[in-house]
N, C-alpha and C positions, 0 to 999 in steps of 0.2 A: 503494499499501499505507498505510495506516494504522500511524503506530506503534504498538506495542504498549503503549509507557510510560506511554500515558493512561488504558490499563483499570486497573479497582482492582484490588488486591490480593487473594488469596484468604482471608489470613491477616491481621488487620488488627493484631493485637499485636505482631509482632516487626517489623511496619513504623511501629509507634508507637514504640515502643523506638528506633527507628535517627534517628527524627525528634527525639526528646527528645535523644537521643545527640550529634546534629548541632548541634541550636540549641546546644546546652551549650559545644561546641568554637567555635561561632560566638562566644558570648558571651565566653570564652576570650581571643579574638584583639579584645574589643571592636566586634565588629562584629553584624550582625545579617541581612546578607545572604544570605538562604535558597538557596544554589548549591552545586553539586558538580559536580568534574568525574572522570568514569568511562571505562573502556574499552568499549568497543560496537562491535559489529560494523559494516561501512560500509553495510551492506543496511537498515538501520533508518534511514539517512538523518537523522540529529540536523542541525538547522540550524546548530547552532553545533559546528563540530567541528575538530580538529587530527589533522595526519599522525603516523602512528608512524612512526619509519625503518626501511625496509626490508619495507615491506606497504602494500597500497591495500585490505586488505581488514580493517583493525581501524583502530580510531580512537580518539582523547579526546575525549569527547562533554561537553558541559555540560547538565547536568539543573538544574531547579528543584526545590527541596522542598516539596511540596503535600501537607500533613498526612503520612498514614502512603506517600503516593506521590512515584514521581518522573516528571515531566513536563519534557519536551524543552525546555529554553531557546528563548526567539525570540530572532532577530537584532538586535533593538531592546532586548533585555534584557542583553547581553552587549556590551559594548565594548572595547578594549585598555586601557582606563584601570582596569578593575575584573578583568580575567581574574589579576593577579596576586595580587589579593586572595583571590579566589576557590580559586586552587591554595594559598595559604597554609590557608583554612579547610579544604579537602580534605586536606592532610595533617595538621591538625591533629586531625579526624575519623578518619585511616586511622590514625596512633599511640595513637589510644585500642582500636582495631579490635586493632593487633599487639599491644597489652597482655595484652587482656582475652581474645583466643582461644589456645584450647593447639591444635595441631597435632596431629594423628593421624600417628605414623611407620607409613611403609611399609618392612616389612624383607627381606632377600634371605633365601633358604637356609643362608646364614651369618649370618645375626644380624645384619648390617651396613645401614643407613637407606638405601634407596636414594630414597626422596622422602618430603617432609611434604606432609600435607591440611589445610588450612584449611575450613572448613565454618561458613555463618552465614546467617541470613536477611537479614541487611542487604544488599540490593543496590551498597551501595558499596565490595562488598568488594575488587575490583579495583583501588580507590585504595591499598592497601598496595604492588602494584608501584612507585608513586612514590617511597618512602620512601627518601631518601638513606641512613639507615641500615639498609635489610633485609638489606642481606648480612651487615654486622657483624654482625648481630642473632642469626642464625644461623651464623656462621660456626664455632663449636666444631663443629656439626653437619654442614654441607654443603659446610663449607671456604670459602675466601677469595671464592670467586664460585659463582653459583648460577644456576639457570636456571627458566624459571617456565612454566605453563600456567594460562589461565584460561576452561576451557571453556562455563560457566556463571556468570551473576551469585552463584552460591550456593557457589561453588567454586573454591579456589584449590592448584595444587600447586606447591611447591618442589623441584627438583632438586638435586642435587650436581653440578658441572658436570664432572667429572673421573671419579667413581667409577661411574656408572651408565650403562645403555644406556637412554636416556630413549624412543627409540622403542618400548622395551618395554611401554611404557604406550600406547600408540596405541589400541588396541582401546578402553580403558576413556576415554581422555579423548573420543573420537569418539563413545561411547556417550552419554557425559555432555554432549554436545554437541549432538546430535542430538534428544534423549530431553528434553528440558528448555524450557519455554516463556520460556526467556530466554537462549538461546545467546550466547556473546561471541567465541569464535575455537577454530580446530584449531591453531593457531601456537605454536611455542616463543619465547620472551620473553628475551631478557637482560638483566635490571634491572644499573644501573651509575649509583649515585652520583645516583638521582631519575630516570633518564633511563630510555628505552627502545628499543630496537630487536628486530625479529624476524629470527633466524637460521636457522630451519627451519620444518616443518609437519609435523604428525603423518601418516604414509602408512596409504593403508586397506592395502595391499597387506603391510603388515608380517608 
């Protein structure tokens, strides 16, 4: 199976904006190495990837930024010596995303927020989950801890860990996963201090 990341995007403008922003982030760090780490389904079989605690279905995969596209990094391009630098660049760009995206709140019948939804044409949106400050950033809305879902490369959900029934979003998450050309995961993530682990998955029979 060919990795779909080698296919050209349908709309160049959002991808070009992503590339510009990413290279600006790299420049801030004094580097020009155009690589990024994002969440990927394991079945994409990226040549360079790392495991995520609690799952074999979703991995942290490395990509090279090529104009407006992401191209799976080759093994010879990513060594142990430059992974730390790539992750620093990834976090710098994720901070840019976090600062410039306005989440859309979803409320229950009582008006309480049950989820925040981030949407972006930037294919590195999942990198936001790697930010150590993510929980703190939305603490006033979601509480001290949150859960997350990334059904596709364009959509990220954050949930309050204690105050909502995350499985009530199963139909929405599964639809966004199965009906997008770039699905990522149907799992529930617990981000904490820049690390990720999977604690559950969304059930078809909810």
